[in-house]
C-alpha positions in Angstrom: 0.0 0.0 0.0 2.9 2.3 -0.7 1.0 4.6 -3.0 -2.0 4.9 -0.6 0.4 5.9 2.1 1.9 8.5 -0.3 -1.6 9.9 -0.9 -2.2 10.1 2.9 1.1 12.0 3.3 0.2 14.5 0.6 -3.0 15.3 2.3 -1.2 15.8 5.6 1.4 18.0 3.9 -1.3 20.4 2.6 -3.0 20.4 6.0 -6.2 18.7 4.7 -6.2 16.6 7.9 -3.5 15.6 10.3 -5.1 12.2 11.1 -5.3 10.4 7.8 -5.1 6.6 7.6 -5.3 4.0 4.8 -9.1 4.1 4.9 -9.2 7.7 4.0 -11.6 8.3 1.1 -9.8 11.4 0.1 -6.5 9.5 -0.2 -8.3 6.8 -2.2 -9.8 9.4 -4.4 -6.3 10.7 -5.3 -5.4 7.2 -6.5 -8.6 6.9 -8.5 -8.3 10.4 -10.0 -4.7 10.0 -11.1 -5.0 6.3 -12.0 -1.7 5.6 -10.4 -1.0 1.9 -9.6 1.6 0.5 -7.2 4.2 -0.1 -9.9 3.9 3.4 -11.4 5.6 6.6 -10.4 3.7 9.7 -9.5 5.2 11.4 -12.5 3.0 9.1 -14.6 -0.2 10.4 -12.9 -3.0 11.7 -15.1 -5.9 14.0 -14.3 -8.5 13.3 -17.0 -11.4 13.0 -14.7 -13.2 10.1 -13.1 -16.7 9.1 -12.3 -17.2 7.8 -8.7 -18.3 4.3 -10.0 -15.1 4.2 -12.2 -13.1 5.1 -9.1 -14.6 2.2 -7.2 -13.8 -0.2 -9.9 -10.2 1.0 -10.2 -9.6 0.9 -6.4 -11.0 -2.6 -6.1 -9.0 -3.9 -9.1 -5.7 -2.2 -8.4 -5.7 -1.9 -4.6 -8.0 -4.7 -3.5 -10.1 -2.3 -1.4 -13.4 -4.4 -1.8 -15.5 -1.3 -1.9 -19.2 -2.0 -2.4 -21.5 0.0 -4.7 -23.3 1.4 -1.6 -20.1 3.1 -0.6 -20.1 5.4 -3.7 -21.7 8.2 -1.7 -19.1 7.9 1.1 -16.3 8.0 -1.5 -17.9 11.1 -3.2 -18.7 13.0 0.1 -15.5 12.2 2.0 -13.3 12.3 -1.1 -13.7 14.9 -3.9 -16.6 16.8 -2.5 -14.8 17.4 0.8 -11.5 18.1 -1.0 -13.3 20.6 -3.3 -14.3 22.8 -0.2 -10.5 23.5 0.3 -9.6 23.7 -3.4 -8.0 20.3 -3.8 -10.6 18.8 -6.2 -13.1 20.1 -8.7 -15.8 18.8 -11.0 -16.8 19.9 -14.5 -20.1 21.6 -13.7 -18.5 24.9 -14.7 -18.3 23.5 -18.2 -22.1 23.2 -18.3 -22.1 19.5 -17.5 -25.0 18.5 -15.3 -24.3 16.2 -12.3 -26.6 13.5 -13.8 -24.8 13.6 -17.1 -22.7 10.6 -18.3 -20.0 13.2 -18.9 -19.9 14.4 -15.3 -16.4 13.9 -13.7 -14.3 14.7 -10.7 -10.7 15.9 -11.0 -7.9 17.0 -8.7 -7.5 20.8 -8.8 -4.8 21.9 -11.3 -2.3 23.2 -8.7 -2.7 20.2 -6.4 -2.3 17.8 -9.3 1.0 19.5 -10.2 2.1 19.0 -6.6 1.1 15.3 -6.6 3.1 14.6 -9.7 6.3 15.8 -8.0 5.8 13.9 -4.8 8.8 11.6 -5.4 11.4 14.1 -6.7 13.7 16.6 -5.1 11.5 19.6 -6.0 8.5 18.4 -3.9 9.5 20.4 -0.8 9.9 23.6 -2.8 6.6 23.1 -4.6 4.8 22.2 -1.4 6.1 25.5 0.2 4.9 27.4 -2.9 1.5 25.6 -2.9 0.9 26.5 0.7 2.0 30.1 0.2 -0.4 30.8 -2.7 -3.2 28.3 -2.1 -5.3 30.3 0.4 -5.1 33.5 -1.7 -6.0 31.6 -4.8 -9.0 30.0 -3.1 -10.1 33.4 -1.9 -9.9 34.8 -5.5 -11.7 31.8 -6.8 -14.5 32.2 -4.2 -14.9 35.9 -5.2 -15.0 34.9 -8.9 -17.6 32.3 -8.3 -19.7 34.7 -6.2 -19.7 37.3 -9.0 -20.6 34.7 -11.6 -23.6 33.3 -9.6 -27.0 33.4 -11.2 -29.5 35.3 -9.1 -33.1 34.0 -9.2 -36.3 35.5 -7.7 -39.6 33.7 -7.3 -42.6 34.5 -5.2 -40.5 36.0 -2.3 -37.8 33.3 -2.5 -34.5 34.7 -3.6 -31.5 32.4 -4.2 -28.4 32.0 -6.4 -27.5 29.2 -8.8 -24.0 28.2 -9.8 -23.0 29.4 -13.3 -23.6 27.1 -16.2 -26.0 26.4 -19.1 -28.2 24.0 -17.1 -28.7 26.5 -14.2 -29.3 29.3 -16.6 -32.2 27.3 -18.0 -33.5 26.8 -14.4 -33.6 30.6 -14.1 -35.6 30.9 -17.3 -38.1 28.3 -16.1 -38.6 30.0 -12.8 -38.8 33.5 -14.1 -40.3 33.0 -17.6 -42.2 29.7 -17.7 -43.8 29.8 -14.3 -45.5 33.3 -14.5 -46.9 32.4 -17.9 -48.1 28.8 -17.4 -48.0 28.2 -13.7 -48.8 31.6 -12.2 -49.2 31.6 -8.5 -47.7 28.1 -8.1 -45.6 27.2 -5.0 -42.0 26.2 -5.6 -41.5 22.9 -3.8 -38.2 21.7 -5.3 -35.4 23.1 -7.3 -32.0 21.4 -7.8 -28.7 23.2 -8.5 -26.0 21.5 -10.4 -23.8 21.8 -7.4 -26.5 21.5 -4.7 -29.2 19.0 -5.7 -31.6 20.0 -2.9 -31.3 23.8 -3.1 -35.0 24.1 -2.1 -36.7 20.9 -1.1 -40.1 20.9 0.6 -40.0 17.2 1.3 -42.9 17.0 3.7 -45.2 19.0 1.2 -44.2 16.7 -1.6 -44.9 13.6 0.5 -48.3 15.1 1.6 -49.1 15.5 -2.1 -48.4 11.9 -2.8 -45.0 12.2 -4.4 -43.0 9.6 -2.4 -39.3 10.0 -1.8 -38.7 6.5 -3.0 -38.6 8.1 -6.4 -36.1 10.8 -5.4 -33.7 9.4 -8.0 -36.1 10.5 -10.8 -37.4 13.7 -9.3 -37.3 16.4 -12.0 -35.2 19.6 -11.7 -38.1 21.8 -10.7 -41.5 21.0 -9.0 -44.3 23.6 -8.8 -47.7 23.1 -7.2 -50.7 25.1 -8.4 -53.1 24.9 -5.5 -56.0 26.5 -7.4 -56.0 24.0 -10.2 -54.5 21.2 -8.1 -51.8 20.6 -10.7 -48.3 19.4 -9.9 -45.8 20.7 -12.5 -42.8 18.3 -12.9 -40.3 20.2 -15.0 -37.0 18.8 -16.4 -34.5 21.2 -17.7 -32.5 19.5 -20.5 -29.1 20.7 -21.6 -27.4 17.3 -22.1 -29.5 14.5 -20.6 -32.9 13.5 -19.1 -36.1 14.5 -21.0 -39.4 13.3 -19.8 -39.1 9.8 -21.4 -41.8 7.1 -21.5 -39.9 5.1 -18.8 -39.5 8.0 -16.5 -43.2 9.1 -16.8 -44.4 5.6 -16.2 -42.2 5.2 -13.2 -43.4 8.4 -11.6 -47.1 7.7 -12.4 -46.8 4.1 -11.0 -45.5 5.3 -7.6 -47.4 8.6 -7.3 -50.3 8.3 -4.8 -51.7 11.8 -4.8 -54.8 13.3 -6.4 -53.3 16.4 -8.0 -53.0 16.3 -11.8 -49.4 15.7 -13.0 -48.1 18.0 -15.7 -44.9 16.6 -17.2 -42.8 19.4 -18.8 -39.5 19.1 -20.6 -37.7 22.4 -21.0 -35.0 23.4 -23.5 -33.0 26.5 -24.1 -33.4 26.5 -27.9 -34.4 24.5 -31.0 -31.0 22.9 -31.5 -31.1 21.1 -28.1 -34.8 20.2 -28.5 -34.1 18.5 -31.8 -31.6 16.2 -30.2 -34.1 14.8 -27.7 -37.5 15.1 -29.3 -37.6 11.4 -30.3 -37.2 10.4 -26.6 -40.0 12.5 -25.1 -43.1 10.7 -24.0 -46.6 11.4 -25.4 -49.1 13.3 -23.2 -46.3 15.6 -21.9 -45.4 19.2 -22.6 -42.4 20.9 -24.1 -41.3 24.5 -23.4 -38.4 26.2 -25.2 -36.9 29.3 -23.4 -36.1 31.1 -26.6 -39.9 31.2 -27.4 -41.3 31.7 -23.9 -44.9 32.4 -24.8 -45.5 29.1 -26.6 -45.8 25.4 -25.6 -45.6 22.2 -27.6 -48.2 19.7 -26.6 -47.2 16.0 -27.2 -50.8 14.8 -27.9 -53.4 14.5 -30.6 -56.9 14.9 -29.3 -56.5 17.9 -27.1 -56.0 21.6 -28.1 -57.0 20.8 -31.7 -59.0 23.6 -33.5 -58.7 26.7 -35.5 -57.1 29.9 -34.3 -58.8 33.3 -34.6 -56.9 36.4 -35.7 
């Protein structure tokens, strides 16, 4: 376990934690992220990004860790997610990749990765000193930059900020453009941020309405409840994955126990994204395109048929 002990030492050196042992998920993540095996040098480390499941497979194969699938969340929370809070890891959300996308990855931060690659050579001590000297100031600048780039959103007295990116920009459009037009007066029960899945989550209200949390894995990006019409709007913002498909709609309907009418909406930013997914969208659902906010596309045949008057 030489390389695992190396990873533990690196984390101690940068003051991540003084008490780090071989079961540290952060140390294990360093191995998974860099794809360094016992017979490789740290100079051969890579930083091409890794999914948590891929990380588990790599660790079990190369380091015989015997991690089970149900430990994925522990690896994510205690590894890259915790490391990201102190600037040692990052994901690719800032590139517009949603957390549920097949392209979502975790990486070591660029400056920490540079330090990791020099662990075994004579320049490590010098690079470590430089890293510790500049890291806090760099983190402060990054925090200021992220704060300035945050997307402000207002809805019915609830003000919040979303992390920057195409997916969250579409969330803002849904809340501020779709909702007033087609769900006016509705209560916001749920909205997920690409970096914080449960930014607003009225769990008890959703359960009271018959939306069981056993289907939390398929909950859409935004849920609105129109109390006057007794409609529950289930809105999925699509930038790379996840329209309201037949399987998803059937799954939600089969487990939903409430009496409110379910309105399934797939939202897109523009025609180009819509055209990529239109073949996967279920019938009897709705489509909204932010570039044309006054209009809806109804995926049905017998309803809304008739002439228009000038």
